[in-house]
C-alpha positions in Angstrom: 5.1 81.6 24.6 7.4 80.7 27.5 8.7 77.2 28.0 6.6 76.9 31.2 3.5 78.1 29.4 4.1 75.6 26.5 4.5 72.7 29.0 1.3 73.7 30.8 -0.6 74.1 27.5 0.6 70.7 26.3 -0.4 69.1 29.5 -3.8 70.6 29.3 -4.2 69.3 25.7 -3.1 65.8 26.8 -5.6 65.8 29.6 -8.3 67.0 27.3 -7.6 64.1 24.9 -7.5 61.6 27.7 -10.9 62.9 29.0 -12.6 62.3 25.6 -14.6 59.1 25.5 -13.1 56.5 23.2 -15.0 56.0 19.9 -17.6 53.3 20.4 -17.3 50.0 18.4 -20.3 49.3 16.3 -21.9 45.8 16.0 -24.1 45.6 12.9 -27.0 43.3 13.6 -29.4 42.1 10.9 -32.7 40.4 11.7 -36.5 40.8 11.4 -38.1 44.2 11.2 -40.9 46.1 12.9 -42.3 44.4 16.0 -39.4 42.0 16.4 -36.9 44.9 16.0 -38.8 47.2 18.4 -39.1 44.6 21.2 -35.6 43.1 20.7 -34.0 46.5 20.8 -35.7 47.4 24.1 -35.3 44.0 25.8 -31.8 43.0 24.7 -29.9 45.7 22.8 -30.6 48.6 25.2 -29.5 46.7 28.3 -26.4 45.4 26.5 -25.4 48.9 25.4 -25.9 50.2 28.9 -23.6 47.5 30.4 -21.1 48.0 27.5 -20.9 51.7 26.8 -18.0 51.2 24.4 -20.2 49.1 22.1 -23.1 50.3 20.0 -25.4 47.9 18.2 -27.0 49.1 14.9 -30.0 47.1 13.8 -30.8 46.4 10.2 -34.3 44.9 9.6 -35.2 42.7 6.6 -38.6 40.9 6.1 -37.2 37.4 5.6 -34.3 35.1 6.3 -33.9 34.5 2.6 -33.3 38.2 2.1 -30.8 38.2 4.9 -29.0 35.3 3.2 -28.9 37.3 0.0 -27.4 40.3 1.8 -24.7 38.1 3.3 -23.9 36.6 -0.2 -23.6 40.1 -1.7 -21.2 41.2 1.1 -19.1 38.1 1.2 -16.0 39.8 -0.1 -16.3 42.7 2.3 -18.8 41.9 5.1 -20.6 44.8 6.8 -22.9 42.8 9.0 -21.5 41.2 12.1 -24.4 39.3 13.6 -27.5 37.9 12.0 -30.6 36.3 13.6 -32.4 34.2 11.0 -34.4 31.0 10.7 -32.6 27.7 11.3 -33.0 26.2 7.8 -31.6 29.3 6.1 -28.7 29.5 8.6 -27.8 26.0 7.4 -27.4 27.4 3.9 -25.3 30.2 5.2 -23.1 27.7 7.1 -22.6 25.5 4.0 -21.6 28.5 1.9 -19.0 29.7 4.4 -20.9 32.9 5.2 -21.1 32.2 8.9 -18.3 31.6 11.4 -18.5 28.7 13.9 -19.3 29.8 17.4 -16.9 28.6 20.1 -18.1 28.0 23.7 -14.8 29.1 25.0 -15.6 32.6 23.6 -19.3 32.4 24.1 -19.7 30.9 27.6 -23.5 31.2 27.8 -23.7 28.5 25.1 -23.2 26.0 27.9 -26.7 26.8 29.3 -28.5 26.2 26.0 -31.0 23.4 25.7 -29.7 20.5 23.5 -32.0 21.2 20.6 -30.5 24.7 20.3 -27.1 23.3 19.3 -26.7 21.5 16.0 -23.3 20.4 14.7 -24.3 21.2 11.1 -24.8 24.9 12.1 -22.2 27.6 12.6 -24.6 29.4 15.0 -27.0 28.3 17.8 -30.7 28.6 18.5 -31.7 31.8 20.2 -35.5 31.6 20.1 -38.2 29.0 19.5 -41.7 29.6 18.2 -44.7 27.4 17.2 -47.5 27.6 14.6 -50.9 28.6 16.0 -54.5 29.0 14.6 -55.4 32.7 14.4 -58.9 34.0 14.8 -60.6 37.4 14.7 -62.5 37.5 18.1 -65.3 39.6 16.7 -66.0 37.2 13.7 -65.2 33.9 15.5 -67.1 34.0 18.7 -66.5 30.4 19.8 -62.8 29.7 19.8 -62.1 26.6 17.7 -59.7 23.9 19.0 -58.8 22.2 15.7 -56.9 23.0 12.5 -59.9 21.7 10.6 -61.8 24.9 11.5 -60.0 26.3 8.5 -62.3 24.2 6.2 -65.5 25.1 8.0 -67.9 26.6 5.4 -68.8 29.3 7.8 -65.4 30.9 6.9 -65.7 30.5 3.1 -63.6 33.3 1.6 -62.4 34.4 5.0 -59.2 32.3 5.5 -55.7 33.7 5.3 -52.7 31.4 5.1 -49.2 32.2 3.9 -48.5 29.6 1.2 -45.3 27.9 0.5 -42.5 28.8 0.0 -43.3 30.6 3.3 -42.5 28.2 6.1 -45.9 28.7 7.6 -47.2 26.7 4.6 -44.6 24.0 5.1 -45.3 23.8 8.8 -49.0 23.5 8.3 -48.5 20.8 5.7 -46.5 18.7 8.2 -49.1 19.2 11.0 -52.0 18.2 8.8 -50.1 15.2 7.4 -49.6 14.0 10.9 -53.2 14.6 11.8 -54.3 12.5 8.8 -52.1 9.6 9.8 -48.9 10.4 8.0 -45.8 8.8 9.4 -42.7 10.5 8.0 -42.8 13.9 6.3 -39.3 13.3 5.0 -40.7 10.6 2.7 -44.2 11.9 1.8 -46.7 14.5 2.9 -49.4 13.4 0.5 -52.0 13.2 3.3 -51.2 16.7 4.4 -51.5 18.0 0.8 -54.9 16.3 0.4 -56.0 17.9 3.7 -54.9 21.3 2.5 -56.9 20.7 -0.7 -60.1 20.6 1.5 -59.2 23.9 3.1 -58.2 25.7 -0.2 -61.8 26.6 -1.3 -62.1 28.7 1.8 -58.9 30.7 1.3 -59.2 34.4 0.5 -55.5 34.9 0.2 -52.3 32.8 0.2 -50.2 36.0 0.4 -51.5 38.1 3.3 -50.0 41.6 3.5 -48.0 42.8 5.2 -48.3 39.7 7.4 -51.1 37.3 8.1 -51.9 39.1 11.5 -53.0 42.4 10.0 -55.9 41.2 7.8 -57.3 39.0 10.7 -57.1 41.9 13.2 -58.9 44.2 10.7 -61.6 41.6 9.9 -60.6 41.3 6.3 -60.1 37.6 7.1 -61.7 35.7 10.0 -59.2 32.9 10.6 -55.8 31.7 9.5 -52.4 30.4 10.6 -49.3 32.1 11.9 -46.6 32.1 14.5 -47.4 32.3 18.2 -45.0 35.1 19.3 -46.3 37.6 16.8 -49.8 36.5 17.4 -49.5 37.1 21.1 -48.1 40.6 20.5 -50.8 41.4 17.9 -53.4 40.3 20.5 -52.1 42.9 22.9 -51.7 45.7 20.4 -55.2 45.1 18.9 -56.9 45.1 22.3 -57.7 41.4 21.9 -59.1 41.4 18.4 -56.8 38.5 17.5 -56.6 35.2 19.4 -54.0 32.5 19.1 -55.0 28.8 19.6 -52.8 25.8 19.9 -55.1 23.2 18.3 -55.5 19.7 19.7 -53.8 18.1 16.6 -50.6 19.8 17.7 -48.0 22.1 16.2 -44.3 22.3 15.4 -41.5 24.3 16.9 -39.4 26.5 14.6 -36.0 27.9 15.7 -34.2 31.2 14.9 -30.5 31.1 15.2 -28.0 33.8 16.1 -24.8 33.8 14.0 -21.5 35.5 13.6 -20.7 36.4 10.0 -17.5 35.0 8.6 -14.7 37.7 8.6 -16.9 40.0 10.8 -15.2 43.4 10.9 -16.0 43.7 14.6 -15.7 40.1 15.7 -14.7 40.6 19.3 -17.5 43.0 20.1 -19.9 40.8 18.1 -19.0 37.8 20.2 -19.6 39.8 23.3 -23.1 40.7 22.1 -23.9 37.1 21.1 -22.9 35.9 24.5 -25.2 38.4 26.1 -28.1 37.6 23.7 -27.8 33.9 24.9 -27.7 34.8 28.6 -30.6 34.0 30.9 -31.1 37.7 31.6 -31.5 38.6 28.0 -33.6 35.6 27.0 -36.0 36.1 30.0 -36.5 39.7 29.0 -37.2 38.9 25.4 -39.6 36.1 26.3 -41.6 38.4 28.5 -41.5 41.1 25.8 -42.6 39.0 22.8 -43.4 35.4 24.0 -40.7 33.4 22.1 -39.6 30.3 23.9 -36.0 30.9 25.2 -33.2 28.6 24.2 -31.4 29.1 27.5 -32.5 26.5 30.1 -31.9 28.8 33.0 -34.1 31.5 31.4 -36.9 29.0 31.0 -36.9 28.5 34.8 -36.9 32.3 35.4 -39.5 33.6 33.0 -42.7 34.8 34.7 -45.6 32.2 34.8 -47.8 34.7 32.9 -45.4 34.8 30.0 -44.8 31.0 30.0 -48.6 30.5 29.8 -48.5 32.3 26.4 -45.9 30.0 24.9 -46.1 26.3 24.1 -43.7 25.3 26.9 -46.5 23.7 29.0 -47.7 21.8 25.9 -44.5 20.2 24.5 -46.3 16.9 24.3 -48.3 18.4 21.4 -45.2 19.4 19.5 -44.6 17.3 16.4 -40.9 16.5 15.9 -39.6 18.1 12.7 -36.0 18.2 11.5 -36.0 21.6 9.6 -32.6 21.0 8.2 -33.5 17.6 6.7 -36.8 19.0 5.6 -35.0 21.7 3.5 -34.2 19.0 1.0 -37.9 18.3 0.5 -39.1 21.9 0.2 -39.0 22.1 -3.6 -40.9 18.9 -4.1 -43.6 19.9 -1.5 -43.8 23.4 -3.1 -44.6 21.8 -6.4 -47.4 19.8 -4.8 -48.8 23.1 -3.4 -48.7 24.6 -6.9 -50.5 21.7 -8.5 -52.8 20.3 -5.8 -53.6 23.1 -3.3 -53.4 26.7 -4.6 -55.5 26.0 -7.8 -58.4 24.8 -5.6 -58.8 28.2 -3.9 -61.6 30.6 -4.7 
């Protein structure tokens, strides 16, 4: 090969290498599976990847925040997950154990637009979605939509009630709501009135462990009425052709937050921070609210979400939301769980 040929061949090889796309960075995201994963991927991840072709987001779904925390613990020495979306109380445990890195507004500028309740100094991460507990009914079996949590003890639904018991946070949230309805003053001190109210509902309960979630047995008619979270209820309403209805009862409800977090020693921290910033943006939060009816944590997104989607959240009924400090409540969970085991579950059919 002549020197000229070698030069031309080398130049062609160099141009070929330069023309190849750079290998994409991968952000490993862990959060809830199935419907949440499907809608979050379409509403948030896909637009992010389109705007950032050098970054790919791989989604790992787990059924509960407790399982996510267990995964982070197992990977502490060599983290593989970069970002995790989990419930607020569990993210506090992850923060305390040094599994999560503190987010910095200088690196995540969209944090400045978050509502105050999305930012807690005790947490490494910040709130990304809010949801509230609702009464669930099968519209074929419950013709007249009830407006009270006390419909759960109506003898017409004997053996047809489905409620996820504690330690599921649905059970804890319902305890607090009923305690307030019965005149309780401070759930951080006692929820005896709520436990007593649950005791009057227990004889109607068909299952305290609905599978795979509480929505499926109500949609199928296996159960007629129950309790669950609004966002998944709204989505199951649509998917089932209206067989499931979600009601915000007159006694009120509680908000529960999911947080978005950066894992400590994330192997892809720079790309992960870029994704977290996008996930907190008004654009991403608006899209996810309209896809799955979670209340956004970004104040600008709340003003931009379509009226139709807002009407399917609790944003117009915040006066009915009972204040609940989930972080402080975490210290009471074991004691309340013991009350469930002794005074509620044994009274079911």
